[in-house]
A tleap script that builds the chain and sets N, CA, C and O, in Angstrom:
source leaprc.protein.ff14SB
mol = sequence {
  NMET ALA LEU THR ARG ASP PHE LYS GLN THR
  VAL GLN ALA ARG VAL LEU ALA ASP PRO ALA
  PHE ARG ASP ALA LEU LEU LYS GLU GLY VAL
  GLU THR MET LEU ALA GLY ASP VAL ASP THR
  GLY LYS GLY ILE LEU ARG ASP TYR ILE LYS
  ALA THR VAL GLY PHE GLU ARG LEU GLY ALA
  ASP THR GLY THR SER PRO LYS SER LEU ILE
  ARG MET PHE GLY PRO THR GLY ASN PRO GLN
  ALA ARG ASN LEU PHE ALA VAL ILE SER HIE
  LEU GLN GLN HIE ALA GLY VAL THR LEU GLN
  VAL THR SER ARG THR CARG
}
set mol.1.N position { -0.349 16.819 6.971 }
set mol.1.CA position { 0.604 16.228 6.071 }
set mol.1.C position { 0.227 14.764 5.845 }
set mol.1.O position { -0.001 14.025 6.803 }
set mol.2.N position { 0.163 14.356 4.608 }
set mol.2.CA position { -0.198 12.992 4.263 }
set mol.2.C position { 0.968 12.038 4.541 }
set mol.2.O position { 2.136 12.385 4.372 }
set mol.3.N position { 0.613 10.841 4.967 }
set mol.3.CA position { 1.636 9.838 5.207 }
set mol.3.C position { 2.033 9.198 3.889 }
set mol.3.O position { 1.209 9.040 2.989 }
set mol.4.N position { 3.296 8.836 3.784 }
set mol.4.CA position { 3.759 8.201 2.558 }
set mol.4.C position { 3.331 6.748 2.531 }
set mol.4.O position { 3.045 6.146 3.566 }
set mol.5.N position { 3.295 6.205 1.348 }
set mol.5.CA position { 2.915 4.812 1.166 }
set mol.5.C position { 3.880 3.895 1.922 }
set mol.5.O position { 3.447 2.924 2.544 }
set mol.6.N position { 5.187 4.192 1.875 }
set mol.6.CA position { 6.170 3.368 2.567 }
set mol.6.C position { 5.906 3.341 4.067 }
set mol.6.O position { 6.035 2.294 4.701 }
set mol.7.N position { 5.537 4.488 4.639 }
set mol.7.CA position { 5.259 4.542 6.071 }
set mol.7.C position { 4.059 3.665 6.406 }
set mol.7.O position { 4.101 2.894 7.365 }
set mol.8.N position { 2.999 3.778 5.628 }
set mol.8.CA position { 1.803 2.975 5.880 }
set mol.8.C position { 2.089 1.490 5.723 }
set mol.8.O position { 1.568 0.677 6.485 }
set mol.9.N position { 2.910 1.127 4.745 }
set mol.9.CA position { 3.282 -0.274 4.571 }
set mol.9.C position { 4.127 -0.757 5.741 }
set mol.9.O position { 4.002 -1.908 6.159 }
set mol.10.N position { 4.976 0.097 6.268 }
set mol.10.CA position { 5.792 -0.252 7.428 }
set mol.10.C position { 4.908 -0.491 8.647 }
set mol.10.O position { 5.118 -1.447 9.394 }
set mol.11.N position { 3.921 0.378 8.846 }
set mol.11.CA position { 2.993 0.208 9.968 }
set mol.11.C position { 2.226 -1.098 9.795 }
set mol.11.O position { 2.076 -1.855 10.754 }
set mol.12.N position { 1.746 -1.370 8.602 }
set mol.12.CA position { 0.989 -2.595 8.369 }
set mol.12.C position { 1.851 -3.824 8.635 }
set mol.12.O position { 1.388 -4.779 9.258 }
set mol.13.N position { 3.082 -3.812 8.176 }
set mol.13.CA position { 3.970 -4.950 8.418 }
set mol.13.C position { 4.215 -5.137 9.912 }
set mol.13.O position { 4.249 -6.267 10.399 }
set mol.14.N position { 4.383 -4.046 10.634 }
set mol.14.CA position { 4.620 -4.144 12.086 }
set mol.14.C position { 3.379 -4.660 12.805 }
set mol.14.O position { 3.489 -5.458 13.735 }
set mol.15.N position { 2.208 -4.215 12.383 }
set mol.15.CA position { 0.960 -4.679 12.992 }
set mol.15.C position { 0.822 -6.195 12.813 }
set mol.15.O position { 0.414 -6.898 13.737 }
set mol.16.N position { 1.158 -6.683 11.643 }
set mol.16.CA position { 1.035 -8.112 11.374 }
set mol.16.C position { 2.069 -8.936 12.134 }
set mol.16.O position { 1.805 -10.080 12.502 }
set mol.17.N position { 3.248 -8.354 12.370 }
set mol.17.CA position { 4.338 -9.092 13.002 }
set mol.17.C position { 4.396 -8.955 14.518 }
set mol.17.O position { 4.995 -9.794 15.190 }
set mol.18.N position { 3.787 -7.920 15.059 }
set mol.18.CA position { 3.953 -7.614 16.482 }
set mol.18.C position { 2.599 -7.409 17.156 }
set mol.18.O position { 2.036 -6.316 17.086 }
set mol.19.N position { 2.066 -8.449 17.811 }
set mol.19.CA position { 0.749 -8.322 18.454 }
set mol.19.C position { 0.688 -7.215 19.506 }
set mol.19.O position { -0.349 -6.568 19.651 }
set mol.20.N position { 1.763 -6.989 20.233 }
set mol.20.CA position { 1.758 -5.926 21.252 }
set mol.20.C position { 1.612 -4.558 20.591 }
set mol.20.O position { 0.891 -3.699 21.098 }
set mol.21.N position { 2.291 -4.351 19.466 }
set mol.21.CA position { 2.170 -3.094 18.728 }
set mol.21.C position { 0.754 -2.938 18.194 }
set mol.21.O position { 0.178 -1.851 18.246 }
set mol.22.N position { 0.195 -4.032 17.679 }
set mol.22.CA position { -1.167 -4.007 17.144 }
set mol.22.C position { -2.157 -3.585 18.229 }
set mol.22.O position { -2.997 -2.714 18.003 }
set mol.23.N position { -2.059 -4.199 19.396 }
set mol.23.CA position { -2.964 -3.862 20.493 }
set mol.23.C position { -2.764 -2.427 20.957 }
set mol.23.O position { -3.730 -1.734 21.278 }
set mol.24.N position { -1.500 -1.975 20.995 }
set mol.24.CA position { -1.207 -0.602 21.413 }
set mol.24.C position { -1.772 0.407 20.421 }
set mol.24.O position { -2.205 1.488 20.818 }
set mol.25.N position { -1.772 0.066 19.143 }
set mol.25.CA position { -2.322 0.964 18.121 }
set mol.25.C position { -3.829 1.128 18.301 }
set mol.25.O position { -4.354 2.236 18.192 }
set mol.26.N position { -4.518 0.033 18.575 }
set mol.26.CA position { -5.960 0.104 18.842 }
set mol.26.C position { -6.216 0.964 20.070 }
set mol.26.O position { -7.073 1.847 20.044 }
set mol.27.N position { -5.489 0.713 21.128 }
set mol.27.CA position { -5.646 1.480 22.370 }
set mol.27.C position { -5.359 2.959 22.135 }
set mol.27.O position { -6.095 3.816 22.624 }
set mol.28.N position { -4.316 3.264 21.405 }
set mol.28.CA position { -3.948 4.661 21.140 }
set mol.28.C position { -5.033 5.378 20.341 }
set mol.28.O position { -5.341 6.538 20.615 }
set mol.29.N position { -5.610 4.695 19.356 }
set mol.29.CA position { -6.675 5.306 18.569 }
set mol.29.C position { -7.870 5.682 19.423 }
set mol.29.O position { -8.413 6.780 19.297 }
set mol.30.N position { -8.279 4.769 20.293 }
set mol.30.CA position { -9.440 5.032 21.155 }
set mol.30.C position { -9.097 6.107 22.182 }
set mol.30.O position { -9.888 7.025 22.401 }
set mol.31.N position { -7.928 6.005 22.815 }
set mol.31.CA position { -7.534 7.001 23.815 }
set mol.31.C position { -7.426 8.398 23.210 }
set mol.31.O position { -7.794 9.383 23.850 }
set mol.32.N position { -6.930 8.483 21.998 }
set mol.32.CA position { -6.788 9.779 21.329 }
set mol.32.C position { -8.156 10.406 21.083 }
set mol.32.O position { -8.332 11.613 21.249 }
set mol.33.N position { -9.115 9.585 20.689 }
set mol.33.CA position { -10.469 10.099 20.486 }
set mol.33.C position { -11.074 10.566 21.811 }
set mol.33.O position { -11.687 11.631 21.879 }
set mol.34.N position { -10.897 9.767 22.854 }
set mol.34.CA position { -11.448 10.130 24.164 }
set mol.34.C position { -10.806 11.394 24.720 }
set mol.34.O position { -11.429 12.126 25.488 }
set mol.35.N position { -9.565 11.646 24.333 }
set mol.35.CA position { -8.871 12.852 24.788 }
set mol.35.C position { -9.320 14.086 24.019 }
set mol.35.O position { -8.906 15.198 24.346 }
set mol.36.N position { -10.157 13.911 23.004 }
set mol.36.CA position { -10.701 15.051 22.272 }
set mol.36.C position { -10.127 15.273 20.890 }
set mol.36.O position { -10.605 16.144 20.163 }
set mol.37.N position { -9.111 14.508 20.505 }
set mol.37.CA position { -8.532 14.643 19.169 }
set mol.37.C position { -9.149 13.568 18.265 }
set mol.37.O position { -8.509 12.576 17.916 }
set mol.38.N position { -10.398 13.800 17.905 }
set mol.38.CA position { -11.174 12.815 17.165 }
set mol.38.C position { -10.566 12.536 15.795 }
set mol.38.O position { -10.507 11.380 15.377 }
set mol.39.N position { -10.119 13.557 15.098 }
set mol.39.CA position { -9.576 13.350 13.753 }
set mol.39.C position { -8.340 12.464 13.763 }
set mol.39.O position { -8.218 11.566 12.930 }
set mol.40.N position { -7.425 12.703 14.689 }
set mol.40.CA position { -6.225 11.872 14.773 }
set mol.40.C position { -6.596 10.455 15.194 }
set mol.40.O position { -6.061 9.486 14.654 }
set mol.41.N position { -7.508 10.328 16.153 }
set mol.41.CA position { -7.955 9.011 16.589 }
set mol.41.C position { -8.582 8.215 15.452 }
set mol.41.O position { -8.324 7.020 15.304 }
set mol.42.N position { -9.409 8.887 14.648 }
set mol.42.CA position { -10.018 8.213 13.494 }
set mol.42.C position { -8.942 7.753 12.519 }
set mol.42.O position { -9.038 6.662 11.958 }
set mol.43.N position { -7.924 8.576 12.316 }
set mol.43.CA position { -6.836 8.201 11.410 }
set mol.43.C position { -6.071 6.987 11.905 }
set mol.43.O position { -5.715 6.107 11.121 }
set mol.44.N position { -5.819 6.942 13.200 }
set mol.44.CA position { -5.125 5.792 13.785 }
set mol.44.C position { -5.983 4.534 13.629 }
set mol.44.O position { -5.483 3.479 13.239 }
set mol.45.N position { -7.262 4.652 13.931 }
set mol.45.CA position { -8.143 3.494 13.797 }
set mol.45.C position { -8.295 3.070 12.341 }
set mol.45.O position { -8.413 1.879 12.050 }
set mol.46.N position { -8.294 4.025 11.436 }
set mol.46.CA position { -8.368 3.694 10.001 }
set mol.46.C position { -7.162 2.844 9.595 }
set mol.46.O position { -7.308 1.830 8.913 }
set mol.47.N position { -5.965 3.273 10.025 }
set mol.47.CA position { -4.755 2.497 9.720 }
set mol.47.C position { -4.816 1.120 10.378 }
set mol.47.O position { -4.402 0.122 9.788 }
set mol.48.N position { -5.335 1.076 11.602 }
set mol.48.CA position { -5.467 -0.195 12.312 }
set mol.48.C position { -6.404 -1.140 11.555 }
set mol.48.O position { -6.096 -2.318 11.371 }
set mol.49.N position { -7.541 -0.613 11.124 }
set mol.49.CA position { -8.517 -1.433 10.406 }
set mol.49.C position { -7.907 -1.958 9.112 }
set mol.49.O position { -8.042 -3.140 8.794 }
set mol.50.N position { -7.240 -1.087 8.367 }
set mol.50.CA position { -6.618 -1.504 7.107 }
set mol.50.C position { -5.601 -2.608 7.321 }
set mol.50.O position { -5.495 -3.523 6.504 }
set mol.51.N position { -4.850 -2.532 8.418 }
set mol.51.CA position { -3.775 -3.484 8.674 }
set mol.51.C position { -4.260 -4.784 9.315 }
set mol.51.O position { -3.516 -5.764 9.358 }
set mol.52.N position { -5.487 -4.803 9.809 }
set mol.52.CA position { -5.960 -6.009 10.493 }
set mol.52.C position { -7.151 -6.612 9.762 }
set mol.52.O position { -6.978 -7.416 8.846 }
set mol.53.N position { -8.333 -6.235 10.154 }
set mol.53.CA position { -9.545 -6.879 9.658 }
set mol.53.C position { -9.918 -6.427 8.245 }
set mol.53.O position { -10.475 -7.217 7.483 }
set mol.54.N position { -9.633 -5.201 7.883 }
set mol.54.CA position { -10.004 -4.661 6.576 }
set mol.54.C position { -11.434 -4.155 6.575 }
set mol.54.O position { -12.275 -4.640 7.332 }
set mol.55.N position { -11.704 -3.179 5.721 }
set mol.55.CA position { -13.035 -2.563 5.692 }
set mol.55.C position { -14.108 -3.487 5.134 }
set mol.55.O position { -15.261 -3.418 5.560 }
set mol.56.N position { -13.754 -4.343 4.196 }
set mol.56.CA position { -14.747 -5.263 3.627 }
set mol.56.C position { -15.267 -6.221 4.691 }
set mol.56.O position { -16.477 -6.371 4.861 }
set mol.57.N position { -14.358 -6.862 5.399 }
set mol.57.CA position { -14.768 -7.824 6.430 }
set mol.57.C position { -15.443 -7.119 7.604 }
set mol.57.O position { -16.436 -7.610 8.140 }
set mol.58.N position { -14.902 -5.966 7.999 }
set mol.58.CA position { -15.511 -5.214 9.093 }
set mol.58.C position { -16.947 -4.843 8.739 }
set mol.58.O position { -17.840 -4.924 9.582 }
set mol.59.N position { -17.164 -4.437 7.498 }
set mol.59.CA position { -18.514 -4.104 7.052 }
set mol.59.C position { -19.449 -5.300 7.113 }
set mol.59.O position { -20.590 -5.186 7.560 }
set mol.60.N position { -18.962 -6.440 6.663 }
set mol.60.CA position { -19.783 -7.652 6.696 }
set mol.60.C position { -20.090 -8.061 8.139 }
set mol.60.O position { -21.209 -8.467 8.453 }
set mol.61.N position { -19.094 -7.950 9.000 }
set mol.61.CA position { -19.268 -8.369 10.394 }
set mol.61.C position { -20.166 -7.430 11.200 }
set mol.61.O position { -20.841 -7.864 12.133 }
set mol.62.N position { -20.172 -6.151 10.843 }
set mol.62.CA position { -20.962 -5.175 11.604 }
set mol.62.C position { -22.269 -4.801 10.915 }
set mol.62.O position { -23.083 -4.078 11.490 }
set mol.63.N position { -22.479 -5.279 9.700 }
set mol.63.CA position { -23.694 -4.940 8.970 }
set mol.63.C position { -23.693 -3.508 8.451 }
set mol.63.O position { -24.749 -2.915 8.233 }
set mol.64.N position { -22.504 -2.965 8.259 }
set mol.64.CA position { -22.351 -1.596 7.766 }
set mol.64.C position { -21.624 -1.642 6.432 }
set mol.64.O position { -20.693 -2.428 6.256 }
set mol.65.N position { -22.034 -0.824 5.515 }
set mol.65.CA position { -21.383 -0.766 4.215 }
set mol.65.C position { -19.904 -0.406 4.371 }
set mol.65.O position { -19.576 0.533 5.097 }
set mol.66.N position { -19.006 -1.137 3.701 }
set mol.66.CA position { -17.586 -0.783 3.767 }
set mol.66.C position { -17.321 0.664 3.341 }
set mol.66.O position { -16.452 1.328 3.906 }
set mol.67.N position { -18.062 1.148 2.356 }
set mol.67.CA position { -17.879 2.537 1.924 }
set mol.67.C position { -18.271 3.504 3.033 }
set mol.67.O position { -17.624 4.536 3.213 }
set mol.68.N position { -19.322 3.179 3.777 }
set mol.68.CA position { -19.717 4.024 4.908 }
set mol.68.C position { -18.642 4.020 5.983 }
set mol.68.O position { -18.352 5.053 6.587 }
set mol.69.N position { -18.050 2.850 6.219 }
set mol.69.CA position { -16.976 2.765 7.211 }
set mol.69.C position { -15.763 3.582 6.782 }
set mol.69.O position { -15.156 4.277 7.596 }
set mol.70.N position { -15.418 3.497 5.523 }
set mol.70.CA position { -14.277 4.264 5.009 }
set mol.70.C position { -14.536 5.758 5.181 }
set mol.70.O position { -13.649 6.499 5.606 }
set mol.71.N position { -15.747 6.201 4.853 }
set mol.71.CA position { -16.100 7.615 5.040 }
set mol.71.C position { -16.085 7.983 6.524 }
set mol.71.O position { -15.593 9.045 6.905 }
set mol.72.N position { -16.628 7.094 7.351 }
set mol.72.CA position { -16.720 7.355 8.783 }
set mol.72.C position { -15.350 7.616 9.399 }
set mol.72.O position { -15.214 8.484 10.261 }
set mol.73.N position { -14.335 6.874 8.965 }
set mol.73.CA position { -12.993 7.032 9.518 }
set mol.73.C position { -12.110 7.933 8.663 }
set mol.73.O position { -10.912 8.055 8.919 }
set mol.74.N position { -12.691 8.556 7.658 }
set mol.74.CA position { -11.956 9.494 6.819 }
set mol.74.C position { -11.831 10.856 7.486 }
set mol.74.O position { -12.429 11.087 8.537 }
set mol.75.N position { -11.062 11.759 6.887 }
set mol.75.CA position { -10.794 13.075 7.482 }
set mol.75.C position { -12.040 13.913 7.739 }
set mol.75.O position { -12.069 14.699 8.686 }
set mol.76.N position { -13.066 13.757 6.913 }
set mol.76.CA position { -14.273 14.564 7.105 }
set mol.76.C position { -15.423 13.757 7.686 }
set mol.76.O position { -16.540 14.260 7.803 }
set mol.77.N position { -15.155 12.500 8.053 }
set mol.77.CA position { -16.194 11.630 8.603 }
set mol.77.C position { -16.675 12.107 9.960 }
set mol.77.O position { -15.904 12.637 10.760 }
set mol.78.N position { -17.961 11.909 10.204 }
set mol.78.CA position { -18.562 12.302 11.471 }
set mol.78.C position { -19.441 11.137 11.941 }
set mol.78.O position { -20.662 11.167 11.786 }
set mol.79.N position { -18.798 10.103 12.520 }
set mol.79.CA position { -19.564 8.899 12.855 }
set mol.79.C position { -20.545 9.114 13.991 }
set mol.79.O position { -20.276 9.860 14.933 }
set mol.80.N position { -21.681 8.452 13.888 }
set mol.80.CA position { -22.622 8.441 14.999 }
set mol.80.C position { -22.025 7.563 16.093 }
set mol.80.O position { -21.317 6.598 15.805 }
set mol.81.N position { -22.310 7.896 17.331 }
set mol.81.CA position { -21.766 7.145 18.467 }
set mol.81.C position { -22.124 5.670 18.361 }
set mol.81.O position { -21.282 4.814 18.633 }
set mol.82.N position { -23.339 5.360 17.976 }
set mol.82.CA position { -23.776 3.961 17.863 }
set mol.82.C position { -22.874 3.192 16.900 }
set mol.82.O position { -22.436 2.084 17.210 }
set mol.83.N position { -22.596 3.774 15.739 }
set mol.83.CA position { -21.755 3.114 14.742 }
set mol.83.C position { -20.305 3.019 15.215 }
set mol.83.O position { -19.655 1.989 15.036 }
set mol.84.N position { -19.813 4.079 15.810 }
set mol.84.CA position { -18.433 4.095 16.283 }
set mol.84.C position { -18.215 3.038 17.358 }
set mol.84.O position { -17.235 2.295 17.308 }
set mol.85.N position { -19.119 2.967 18.327 }
set mol.85.CA position { -18.965 1.997 19.407 }
set mol.85.C position { -19.157 0.563 18.910 }
set mol.85.O position { -18.534 -0.357 19.439 }
set mol.86.N position { -19.992 0.365 17.922 }
set mol.86.CA position { -20.149 -0.975 17.335 }
set mol.86.C position { -18.840 -1.418 16.686 }
set mol.86.O position { -18.437 -2.574 16.816 }
set mol.87.N position { -18.182 -0.499 15.988 }
set mol.87.CA position { -16.904 -0.821 15.351 }
set mol.87.C position { -15.841 -1.095 16.408 }
set mol.87.O position { -15.109 -2.081 16.309 }
set mol.88.N position { -15.750 -0.236 17.412 }
set mol.88.CA position { -14.745 -0.433 18.461 }
set mol.88.C position { -14.983 -1.761 19.181 }
set mol.88.O position { -14.028 -2.477 19.486 }
set mol.89.N position { -16.223 -2.090 19.448 }
set mol.89.CA position { -16.543 -3.364 20.083 }
set mol.89.C position { -16.072 -4.531 19.222 }
set mol.89.O position { -15.469 -5.477 19.728 }
set mol.90.N position { -16.344 -4.464 17.937 }
set mol.90.CA position { -15.922 -5.538 17.039 }
set mol.90.C position { -14.402 -5.625 16.966 }
set mol.90.O position { -13.846 -6.723 16.972 }
set mol.91.N position { -13.729 -4.491 16.899 }
set mol.91.CA position { -12.265 -4.500 16.834 }
set mol.91.C position { -11.659 -5.133 18.083 }
set mol.91.O position { -10.668 -5.858 17.998 }
set mol.92.N position { -12.252 -4.858 19.235 }
set mol.92.CA position { -11.777 -5.480 20.471 }
set mol.92.C position { -11.955 -7.000 20.410 }
set mol.92.O position { -11.047 -7.751 20.766 }
set mol.93.N position { -13.110 -7.439 19.964 }
set mol.93.CA position { -13.364 -8.880 19.863 }
set mol.93.C position { -12.389 -9.524 18.887 }
set mol.93.O position { -11.841 -10.591 19.162 }
set mol.94.N position { -12.179 -8.883 17.761 }
set mol.94.CA position { -11.278 -9.413 16.742 }
set mol.94.C position { -9.852 -9.507 17.269 }
set mol.94.O position { -9.138 -10.464 16.967 }
set mol.95.N position { -9.436 -8.523 18.053 }
set mol.95.CA position { -8.073 -8.499 18.596 }
set mol.95.C position { -7.940 -9.354 19.853 }
set mol.95.O position { -6.827 -9.687 20.261 }
set mol.96.N position { -9.062 -9.710 20.466 }
set mol.96.CA position { -9.007 -10.475 21.701 }
set mol.96.C position { -8.583 -9.638 22.897 }
set mol.96.O position { -7.965 -10.144 23.833 }
set mol.97.N position { -8.920 -8.354 22.861 }
set mol.97.CA position { -8.589 -7.454 23.965 }
set mol.97.C position { -9.865 -6.773 24.453 }
set mol.97.O position { -10.871 -6.714 23.746 }
set mol.98.N position { -9.795 -6.263 25.672 }
set mol.98.CA position { -10.880 -5.475 26.223 }
set mol.98.C position { -10.287 -4.163 26.707 }
set mol.98.O position { -9.422 -4.155 27.583 }
set mol.99.N position { -10.743 -3.068 26.148 }
set mol.99.CA position { -10.290 -1.752 26.570 }
set mol.99.C position { -11.191 -1.272 27.688 }
set mol.99.O position { -12.399 -1.510 27.663 }
set mol.100.N position { -10.610 -0.597 28.672 }
set mol.100.CA position { -11.369 -0.076 29.788 }
set mol.100.C position { -11.075 1.399 29.953 }
set mol.100.O position { -9.957 1.859 29.717 }
set mol.101.N position { -12.089 2.127 30.358 }
set mol.101.CA position { -11.939 3.550 30.630 }
set mol.101.C position { -11.827 3.726 32.140 }
set mol.101.O position { -12.643 3.191 32.891 }
set mol.102.N position { -10.838 4.459 32.578 }
set mol.102.CA position { -10.691 4.768 33.990 }
set mol.102.C position { -10.595 6.283 34.146 }
set mol.102.O position { -10.151 6.982 33.236 }
set mol.103.N position { -11.006 6.771 35.283 }
set mol.103.CA position { -10.931 8.210 35.514 }
set mol.103.C position { -9.717 8.523 36.376 }
set mol.103.O position { -9.297 7.723 37.212 }
set mol.104.N position { -9.169 9.704 36.149 }
set mol.104.CA position { -8.051 10.206 36.930 }
set mol.104.C position { -8.330 11.654 37.278 }
set mol.104.O position { -8.852 12.405 36.455 }
set mol.105.N position { -7.992 12.041 38.469 }
set mol.105.CA position { -8.119 13.452 38.801 }
set mol.105.C position { -6.872 14.163 38.318 }
set mol.105.O position { -5.773 13.607 38.322 }
set mol.106.N position { -7.064 15.391 37.906 }
set mol.106.CA position { -5.933 16.159 37.371 }
set mol.106.C position { -5.129 16.769 38.454 }
set mol.106.O position { -4.140 17.449 38.181 }
savepdb mol mol.pdb
quit
């Protein structure tokens, strides 16, 4: 189900107004991908990118075409690990956060 424009605008406004929410959105996108739900994780990161750095600036900063980035985080995108990790690294630097992976036994 597609998100409505009002919902996306609400998320963007919250990201701009609430740094804790912004950081949690980045963390949720990465955690969702690591949990195996790559499509949902890409969607979360796409919304995060749109609400923060934007695809144009992200492309300039990472040396990747903005159109390639948009495709990469789109519903049918299949990013290479190198490109995905470069973007995640840049997003962490831009947000001033460091995400860490920890293991847990089930």
